[in-house]
C-alpha positions in Angstrom: 107.6 -6.0 16.4 107.7 -8.9 14.2 104.7 -11.2 14.2 103.8 -14.5 12.9 100.1 -14.9 12.1 98.5 -18.4 11.2 95.4 -20.3 11.3 94.0 -23.6 10.0 93.2 -23.6 6.2 89.8 -23.1 5.1 87.8 -19.7 4.6 86.0 -19.8 7.8 89.1 -20.3 9.9 91.3 -18.1 8.3 89.4 -15.1 6.9 88.3 -13.7 10.4 92.0 -13.3 11.3 92.9 -10.8 8.6 91.5 -7.7 10.1 94.1 -8.1 13.1 96.9 -8.7 10.7 95.9 -5.6 8.8 95.9 -3.5 12.1 99.3 -4.9 12.9 100.7 -3.8 9.5 99.0 -0.5 9.8 100.7 0.2 13.0 104.0 -0.3 11.5 105.0 -3.9 12.6 106.2 -6.6 10.4 103.9 -9.4 9.9 104.4 -12.9 8.2 100.9 -14.3 7.5 101.3 -18.3 6.9 98.8 -20.9 5.6 98.8 -23.5 3.0 97.1 -24.4 -0.3 94.3 -22.4 -1.7 94.3 -20.4 1.6 97.8 -19.3 0.9 96.4 -17.6 -2.2 93.7 -15.9 -0.1 96.5 -14.7 2.1 98.4 -13.1 -0.9 94.9 -11.6 -2.0 94.6 -10.0 1.2 97.8 -8.0 0.8 100.3 -10.0 2.5 103.4 -11.9 1.2 103.5 -15.3 2.6 105.0 -18.8 2.4 103.1 -22.2 1.9 103.6 -24.1 5.1 102.8 -27.5 3.5 103.4 -27.1 -0.4 102.0 -29.9 -2.6 99.6 -31.0 0.2 95.8 -30.3 0.3 95.6 -30.0 4.1 92.0 -28.8 4.1 90.8 -31.5 1.8 92.5 -34.2 3.8 90.9 -32.9 7.2 87.5 -33.1 5.3 88.0 -36.3 4.0 89.1 -37.5 7.6 86.0 -35.9 9.1 83.6 -37.8 6.7 85.7 -41.1 7.4 84.9 -40.6 11.0 81.2 -39.7 10.6 80.8 -42.8 8.3 82.8 -45.3 10.6 80.7 -47.6 13.0 81.3 -47.0 16.7 84.4 -48.4 17.8 86.0 -48.5 14.3 86.9 -44.6 13.8 90.3 -43.6 12.6 92.8 -43.1 15.3 94.4 -40.2 13.8 91.5 -37.7 13.1 90.7 -34.3 14.3 91.8 -30.7 14.3 95.3 -31.5 15.3 95.8 -32.6 11.5 96.2 -29.0 10.7 99.2 -28.3 13.0 100.7 -31.9 12.1 100.8 -31.1 8.4 102.1 -27.5 8.7 104.4 -27.6 11.7 107.7 -28.3 9.6 107.0 -25.4 7.3 105.9 -22.9 10.0 109.0 -23.7 12.0 111.4 -23.2 9.0 109.8 -20.1 8.2 109.9 -18.8 11.8 113.4 -19.5 12.4 114.2 -17.5 9.4 111.7 -14.7 10.0 112.6 -14.7 13.9 109.1 -13.2 15.2 108.8 -11.8 18.5 105.1 -12.9 18.9 103.1 -15.9 17.3 99.3 -15.2 16.8 97.5 -18.5 16.1 94.0 -20.0 16.1 93.2 -22.8 18.4 92.6 -25.2 15.4 96.3 -24.4 14.2 98.2 -26.1 17.0 101.5 -25.8 15.5 101.2 -22.0 16.4 102.2 -22.9 20.1 104.8 -25.4 19.1 106.7 -22.6 17.1 106.4 -20.1 20.1 107.8 -22.6 22.6 110.6 -23.7 20.4 111.5 -19.9 19.8 110.9 -19.0 23.5 108.4 -16.2 22.5 104.9 -15.4 23.6 101.9 -16.8 21.5 98.4 -15.6 21.5 95.3 -17.6 20.5 93.1 -15.7 18.2 89.5 -17.2 18.5 87.3 -17.4 15.3 84.5 -19.1 17.1 81.2 -17.9 18.1 80.0 -21.0 20.3 83.1 -21.0 22.6 86.5 -19.6 23.2 88.9 -18.8 26.1 88.1 -20.7 29.4 84.9 -22.2 28.1 84.7 -25.9 28.7 84.5 -26.8 25.1 87.5 -24.5 24.1 89.4 -26.3 26.8 88.5 -29.7 25.6 89.6 -28.9 22.0 92.7 -27.3 23.0 93.6 -30.2 25.2 92.7 -32.6 22.4 94.8 -30.8 19.7 97.8 -30.6 22.2 97.6 -34.4 22.6 97.4 -35.0 19.1 100.5 -33.0 18.4 102.5 -34.9 21.0 104.4 -37.2 18.4 105.0 -34.1 16.3 106.3 -32.3 19.4 108.6 -35.1 20.0 109.8 -35.5 16.4 110.8 -31.7 16.4 112.6 -32.0 19.7 110.4 -29.7 21.6 110.9 -30.9 25.1 108.8 -28.2 26.9 105.5 -29.1 27.8 102.4 -27.6 26.0 101.7 -24.2 27.5 98.5 -22.1 27.9 98.4 -18.9 25.6 99.5 -15.7 27.1 96.1 -14.3 25.9 93.0 -15.3 24.1 91.4 -12.9 21.7 87.5 -13.4 22.0 85.4 -12.1 19.3 82.0 -12.9 21.1 80.3 -9.8 22.9 79.6 -10.2 26.5 75.9 -10.8 25.8 77.1 -14.0 23.8 79.5 -15.4 26.3 82.5 -13.2 25.8 85.0 -12.6 28.5 87.2 -9.8 29.6 89.8 -10.8 31.9 93.8 -10.5 32.4 94.2 -13.5 29.8 90.8 -13.2 27.8 90.8 -10.0 25.8 88.0 -8.9 23.7 88.3 -8.1 20.1 85.7 -6.5 17.9 84.7 -8.8 14.9 85.5 -7.0 11.6 83.9 -8.7 8.6 86.4 -9.8 5.9 85.4 -12.0 2.8 88.0 -11.2 0.3 87.8 -8.5 -2.2 85.4 -8.4 -5.2 84.3 -6.0 -8.1 80.7 -5.5 -7.1 77.7 -4.9 -9.1 76.2 -1.5 -8.5 72.8 -2.9 -7.2 74.6 -4.1 -4.2 75.0 -0.9 -2.5 71.5 0.4 -3.3 68.4 0.0 -1.2 66.3 -2.9 -2.7 62.6 -2.1 -3.7 61.6 -5.1 -1.6 63.0 -7.0 1.2 66.3 -8.7 0.3 67.3 -12.1 1.7 70.8 -13.6 1.4 71.1 -17.2 1.1 74.5 -18.7 1.6 75.7 -22.3 2.9 79.4 -21.7 3.6 82.4 -23.2 1.9 82.3 -26.8 3.2 78.8 -28.3 2.3 79.2 -26.9 -1.2 82.5 -28.8 -1.8 81.2 -32.2 -1.4 82.3 -34.6 -4.1 80.7 -33.8 -7.5 78.2 -36.4 -8.4 78.0 -38.0 -5.0 74.8 -39.0 -3.5 75.2 -36.3 -0.7 76.0 -33.6 -3.1 72.9 -34.3 -5.3 70.8 -34.2 -2.1 72.4 -31.0 -1.0 71.5 -29.3 -4.4 68.1 -30.7 -4.4 67.3 -29.3 -0.9 68.9 -26.1 -1.9 66.8 -25.7 -5.1 63.6 -26.5 -3.1 64.4 -23.8 -0.5 65.3 -21.1 -3.2 62.0 -21.8 -5.0 60.1 -21.7 -1.7 61.4 -18.5 -0.6 60.9 -16.7 -3.9 57.1 -17.1 -3.3 57.5 -14.8 -0.2 57.6 -11.9 -2.5 61.2 -11.1 -1.5 64.5 -10.7 -3.6 66.7 -13.9 -3.0 70.2 -13.3 -3.4 72.2 -16.6 -3.5 75.9 -16.1 -2.4 77.4 -19.4 -3.3 80.0 -20.8 -5.5 79.3 -22.2 -9.0 80.3 -25.6 -7.9 78.0 -25.4 -5.1 74.9 -25.0 -7.4 76.1 -27.3 -10.2 73.0 -29.0 -11.5 70.5 -26.8 -9.9 68.5 -25.9 -13.0 66.4 -22.9 -13.8 65.3 -20.8 -10.7 62.3 -18.3 -10.5 63.2 -14.6 -11.6 63.0 -13.5 -8.0 66.3 -15.4 -7.4 69.4 -13.7 -8.0 72.6 -16.0 -8.1 75.9 -14.0 -7.7 78.4 -16.5 -6.9 80.9 -15.8 -3.9 80.3 -12.2 -2.8 81.7 -10.3 0.3 78.9 -10.6 3.0 80.1 -7.3 4.6 79.0 -5.5 1.4 76.0 -7.6 0.6 74.2 -7.9 4.2 73.9 -4.1 5.0 71.1 -4.1 2.5 69.4 -7.4 3.4 66.5 -7.8 5.7 67.7 -11.4 6.6 69.9 -14.0 6.0 69.4 -17.7 5.6 72.6 -19.9 6.3 74.4 -22.8 7.7 75.3 -21.2 11.1 79.0 -21.3 10.3 80.8 -19.0 12.6 82.1 -16.5 10.1 78.7 -15.9 8.5 77.1 -15.8 11.9 79.5 -13.2 13.1 79.3 -11.1 9.9 75.5 -11.2 10.3 75.7 -10.2 14.1 78.3 -7.5 13.3 76.0 -5.9 10.9 72.6 -6.3 12.7 71.0 -8.6 10.3 68.4 -11.2 11.7 69.0 -14.8 10.7 67.5 -18.1 9.9 70.1 -21.0 10.6 70.2 -24.4 9.2 73.0 -26.2 11.2 74.4 -29.4 9.9 77.9 -30.3 11.3 81.0 -29.2 13.1 80.3 -26.1 15.4 77.3 -25.2 13.5 74.7 -26.7 15.8 76.4 -25.0 18.8 76.5 -21.7 17.0 72.8 -22.1 16.2 71.8 -22.5 19.7 73.7 -19.5 20.8 72.0 -17.4 18.2 68.4 -18.8 18.8 68.7 -18.3 22.6 69.8 -14.5 22.2 66.7 -14.1 19.8 68.5 -13.2 16.8 67.9 -16.1 14.7 65.2 -18.7 14.0 66.7 -22.1 14.2 65.7 -25.1 11.8 67.3 -28.2 13.4 68.9 -30.7 10.8 66.0 -33.1 11.2 63.6 -30.5 10.4 65.2 -29.0 7.4 62.7 -28.6 4.5 61.6 -25.8 2.0 58.5 -25.3 3.8 60.0 -25.1 7.3 62.6 -22.6 6.0 59.9 -20.5 4.4 58.0 -20.6 7.7 60.8 -19.3 9.7 61.9 -16.8 7.3 58.5 -15.4 7.4 58.7 -15.1 11.1 62.0 -13.3 11.1 60.7 -10.8 8.5 57.4 -10.2 10.3 58.4 -10.0 14.2 60.3 -7.0 15.1 61.8 -8.8 18.2 64.5 -10.5 15.9 65.5 -7.1 14.4 65.7 -5.6 17.8 67.9 -8.3 19.2 70.1 -8.2 16.1 70.6 -4.5 16.3 71.3 -4.6 20.1 74.0 -7.1 19.5 75.4 -5.0 16.6 75.9 -2.2 19.1 77.3 -4.4 21.6 80.0 -5.5 19.0 80.7 -2.0 17.9 81.6 -1.0 21.5 84.3 -3.8 21.6 88.0 -2.9 21.1 88.8 -2.7 17.5 91.9 -4.7 16.1 93.8 -1.3 16.2 93.2 -1.1 20.0 94.3 -4.5 20.4 97.5 -4.0 18.7 99.0 -2.0 21.6 98.2 -4.8 24.2 99.9 -7.5 21.8 103.0 -5.3 21.8 102.9 -5.2 25.6 103.5 -8.9 25.8 106.6 -8.4 23.8 107.9 -5.5 25.6 
């Protein structure tokens, strides 16, 4: 079987798809993993040969800029062409050219990468939607709304490419959510165990050793930290992160900051209890952590759940508030709403997560539920059945 796997650019949207692509390769199938820009380099670093679907274009940066423009625009003056369909629009031609040469039997694509459906329809082959979301997937109302919005956005691209057939539902949706968090198991909604993947790194030896005091990971994802350097919003972000780190150090814990250098530019000197390590695979770091403080991005949330680590979530934008509500409702996380984020509030909620056993109990229960879900290797045979 030959499989084309694609996702929207951006770490949080691509990295969760890698373990399934690995499983397909390990089972002997041919896999072409396609993306664009810096994410294409991440594809290659993950062990796949690839082709850039939109060379010379920073699709993810364009999307972030458009999103900021939408948020800043007054009501009634929002840009007409903005939304997740931008990913598919920018990458459709490159994906289609590569697919016509590669001739896949199956397309596996995330919802956000709407061009996956276009390619599958043009070639007359099945396509499967691989969910990377915690807050919604499959037949959930929010997922259906986004799916339709992406399809509508791509209508001009569909017409330009001469794809006359109407948009079609995926043959199956792979849902990474355990049943206790809304995941389904039906004829067209297939559970898929979430396997953390955050690229490879050479680790310092202390990462794997049990710490002498509670270790707390702090990370804020790959979007907020990439705000324009020198902007007022970036300066505010760095100032708030600094206040949080100083406050958490006062709890007598070891604070490990897993964020890029550009995210912390200008943060200044930090307390000795704060260890800044740059980007680090959370799958390696979190097993020795007593808690994690983060932005409620889907990838960080799911990695924390898969490893049974209690959380303090500070949602800001995109699907983060929805993810945070799911985590808080299940009892695995303390939620600090955007209008209440402060160093003191984060410290208070972290103290709760560390002191109250209910958070650890709930996190361990969800971890066991995830472990019982079908692994990527087990899902490969179901995918092959669609082609057969």
